[in-house]
N, C-alpha and C positions, 0 to 999 in steps of 0.2 A: 609859322613856317615860311621859309624863304620863297618857295614857289607860289604861295598864296599872296604874300606881302608885296610881290613884285607886279601886281596887277597893272599899276599905272605905267610901268616901263614897257609893257607889252605893246602899247600904242605906237611905239617907235618902229615896230616891225609889222607893217600892215599886211605883208604877204604871209606871215606866220599866224596860224590860227590858235596859238597857245592861249591867248586871252579868252577866247570863247570856251576852250576846254576848261580853264580854271574857273571861269564864271559859272559854268554849268555845275562843276563839282561843288562850289560853294552853295549854289542853289539846292542841290540834292541833299546836302548835309546840314544846312543851317537850322532846319526844324528838328533835327534828331536830338534826343536826350539820352545821355549815358545811363540814366536810371532805368530806362525802358529795356525790357528783356530782348527786344529784337534789334537793339542798336548795332551790334556787330554785323548782323546779317545785312542791314540796310547800308551801313558804312562800307562794307566790302563791295556791295553792288555799285556804289558810287565810285569807289576806287577803280574797279574794273572798267567802268564807263570812261573814267578819266584816262586810264591807260590806253584804251582803244582809240580815244580821240588824239592822244599824243602820237600814237603810232601812225595814224592817218596823216599827220602833219610832219612826220619825221624828215622828209626831203626838204620841204620849204623852210623848216625851222632848224636846219642843220647847224647854222652858225649862230643861233640864238642862245645866249647864256641862260635866259629865263626858261627856255624850253628844256635844256639839259638839267637845270635845277629841279624842274617839275618831275622829270623822269626819275631822278634819284630819290626825290621826296616820295613819289608814289611807291617805289620799290621798298623804301624803309617802312612806310606805313603798312604796306601789305604784310611785311614780315612781322611787325609789331602786333597786328590784329589777326595773324594767322589766316589771312585771306588766300584762297586758291586763285590761281591765274585764270582758270576757266570757270564759268558759271554765269548766272543771270547778271545783267547790268541795268543800271538806271537809264531812263529814257527822258528826253526833253519833251516828249509828247505826253503831258499829264493825263489827257483824256483817254489815251490808249493804254496807259500802264497803271492807272489808278486802281488800287486793290480795295474793293469795298469792305474787305475784312481786315483792314489795317487802319486803325483810327488815326495813327500819326500822319497818314497821307491825306486825310480828309481836308485839312486846312489848305494843303497845296491845291487840291482840286477846286476848292472854292475860290482861291486866288486866281487860278487859271480861268475860271468861268467869268469872274467879275472883272478881271484885268487890273486888280489892285491888291496891294499888300495888306494882309490881315494879321492881327497879333496872334502869336502862338497860343494854343489852348492852355487854360489855367487848370492845374491839378490840385486836388485837395487830399488831405490825409485824415484818417480816423484810426484810433487804436483802443483796445480794451485789454486790460491785464489786472492781475492782483485780485483784491477782494471787494468789488472790482473798481478799478480806476478807469475813467473814460476820458479820452481826448477827442473832442468833436471835430467835424470838418471846419469849424470856425476857430480852431485852436483854443477852445475853452476846456479847462481841466476840471473834472468833477469826480467825487467819490460817492457811490450810490449803493443802495440795498438791492433793488430790482431782482428780488427772488422770483424764480419761475422763468417762463419764456417771455422774451422781449425782442422786438424788432430793432436791429441796428440800422438797417438800410431797407427801403422798400420803394423802388422806383420802376420805371418802364423797362429797365434792362436787367435789374439785379435785386434779389431779396436776400438779406442776411439776418438770421435769427439766432439768438444765444439763449441758453438756459443756465440759470445760476442757482446754486444750492448753498445752504448754510455751511460755514467752515468750522465754526466753534459752537458747541452746544450752548444754548442760552444767549447767544449773541446774534445781532442782526447782520453780521459780516457774511458776505456770500462770495463765491467764486464760480467761474464758468466751467461746466463739465460737459457741455454739448454745444455744437455749432452746426447749423444747417444753412447751406447756401444754394440758391436757385439761380442759375444763369438762364434767363428767359430766351426762347428761340428768337433768332435775329436773321432775317433775310436768308441767304444761302450759307451764312457763316457758321451757324451752329443750331442744332435742335436744342430743346430745353434739356439742361443737364442739372442734376441734383447732386450735391456733395454733402456728406454728413460725417462729422467727427465726434467722438465721445472719449471720455477718459479711458486710456489704455486701448483705444481703437482709432488711430489716426491714419486712415488708409491713403494710398497714393493713387486712388481711382474714384470715379463717381459711383453712385449706388448701382448703376447698371453694369459696372465692371470695366467700363472704358476709361481711358486716360486722356481722351481729347474729344473735342466737339467739331462737327463739320468735317472738312477734308483734312486728313492727317498730314498731307503734304504742305498745306498752307499753315497748319498749326495755329489757327485763329483762336483756339481755346485749348489749353493743355495743362496738365499737372506735372510738377517736377518734385520728386522726393529728394530732399537734401540730407536728412538724417532719418534712418529707418525707424518709423513709428514715433518720431519725435518732432519732425519739422518738415512741412511741405509748402510749396509755393504754387499758386495758380496764376496763370498768365492768360488774360483775355484780350488779345490784340485788337479784336474788332470793336471793343469799347475802351481801349486804352487803360485797362484796369489790371492791377496786380494785387494779390492777396497772399499774406503770410499767415500760417497757422502753426503754433508750436504747442507741445505739451511739456510742462515743467512741473515736476511732482505729480500731483493728482489733478491738476487743472490746466485749462487751455488759455492761450492768448491769441489775439487776432490783430492784424494790422492791414490796412487797405489804402490804396492810392487810386483815385478815380477822377476823370475830368469833371470840372465844375458844371458844365452844361448838361452832363448826364446825371449828376447827383441831383440836380434841381428838376429833373424830368419826372415829376410825380403828381398825382391827383391830390385834391384837397383832403380826401378821405384817408390819405396815406401820411398824415402829418405826424403820427407817432413813430418817429425814427430817432433813436438815441444819438446816432452819429450826426444828424442834422440839427435837432433841437435840444439835445441834451436830455438828462433824466428829468422826469416830473419833479416838482419841488417837494412833493410828499415822499419821494424816494431817495432824496439826497441826504447824505450823512454830513455834508459840509454845506449847509444852507447859505452861509455867507461867502462861500467860494474859497475858503482858506484851509490849509493844513499846517499845523495841528488845529484842532477844533476847541474854541472856548465854549464851555457849557456852564452857563450861569447857574449858581445855586447848587452845584453838584461837585463840590471840592472834596476830594479824598484827603485823608491825613497825609502829611508830607512824606512819611516813610512807606506809604502803602504800595508804591511802585518799585521798591527796592528788590522785591522778589515777586514780580507779577506772575499770573497764571501761565503766561507764555514761556516763562523761563528766561526771558531777556530783560535786562535793565536798559535804561536809556543809553548808558555808556556802551554796553556790549552790542546793542542793536546798531548804534551809530557807527561803531568800529566795523561791524560786519558789513554794513552797506557801503562804507567808505572803501572797502577792499575792492569793490567792483565799480563804484562810481565816484570819481574824484570831484566832479562839479556838484555842488549842493543845490541842485535845482529841484523841481517838484517830483522828479522820478526818485531822487535820493530820499526825499522826505516821505514819499509813498512807501519806499522800501522800509524805512524805520517804522512807519505807521503799521505796516503789515506784520513785521516781526513782533512788535509789541502786542499786536492783537491776536496773532495766531501761533507764534513761536515756530512757524514752518520756514526752514532755511530756503526752500524752493522759491519763496516769494522774492528773495534777493535776486535770484537768477531771472525771475520773471520781470522785475523792474529793469534790470540791466539789459535783457533782450528787447524789452519794449523800447528802450532808448536806442538800441542798435537798429531796430526796425524803422524808427523815426529817421535816423541818419541815412538809411538806405532808400526810403520811399518819400519822405517829405521834400517838396520841391524848393523850399526856402531855408537855406542853412542858418540864416539869422533868427529863424523861429524854432530851431530844433529844441533849444532849452527854454523851458517856462519856469519863471521864478515866482514864488508866492508874492502876492501883491501886498503893499503896505497901505495903511489907512487907519481910521479911528477904530474900526471893528476887526482889524486883521493885523498882520505882521509883515515886515519886510525881510529881505534875504539875509540881512545881517543882524536882525533883532535878537535880543536875549530871550525873547519869547520862545525861540526854538530850542533853547538849551535849558529851559526851566523843567526840572524834574516833576514839580507839582503839576505843571500844565500837561505833561505827557500822561499823567494819571487821568486827566480829563478826557483824553482821547479814548481810553479804555472805557470810561463811564459812558461816553457817547454810544458805544457799541453794546453795552450790557443793559 
């Protein structure tokens, strides 16, 4: 923006305070992340503070082109962000305005106290979908059995547990039909809140009937219903955490974004966390970390997969998944895997939505797509291994 890029020119007009106004605005907004739910609220507060500052300098800056450029820029941005002209504003006094229930402001407070610049917080992503596929906080992708109740996250601030049930009779394939989340009490920001979702029961409220924790005005923890009974979001501003839960078909998916320093705030006894350490080796269907799965010594006859129990062939499953996902990454192959295993079209939507959640919550765009690794015991993204009909038979053998 012109009014921000002209910072250097402002030094020529020592009687005009526009440089200080602009510097403060940059300071207020530099730590904000558009992926966070409270971005617009904080950005509008910074814009209003910027507007007040320019108004106070209107007389001494009357002939300053940078000043007039800033005024126009503020007006344009307020229109774009639907900001009201009246309302709360950001303040240069971090100690006075620091909101203990807003995690995004904690870094600013530490900077103010120490008098030095600290790096912005690092956010991590974890997701679970399909039958089931797990993406850990370390961006490792696994396919597991994990039947029954298992902890995804269990730290000082948050507990997330999922329950998985068999999908196909006689198979080890499972999918999630229940999710329980406990937001632990934190200072004056929220009392302990418990959320529970089950198949055909995806409420837009906690189990006590409330939709928020703590002061409703600060909205330090609240639930937003995006699609009635099918998709909800939970925003915990006090711990900088966002959770998406969806129901697709008969099963649930989950995606979560959380600051790294909070993810790692757990005791040694809490080490069984699928999002942190992945699935135990005994529960993994892909012990070598690859999809599809080579199963030595269990080769089906070549034509055995032409009419698999799922009702899908390799060709029809690939075509179905390609309708939703153009990039042949691990989400695409998970979709093919699930269709051949279950025959349930809803798993296509689950894989597609899981990738959308990654794009919405994962902090690093270059890591959105994960491609199968290549090596002596695996395959690469362009390998004929993926288009071998005989090998896809082996996937089904791995589950049966």
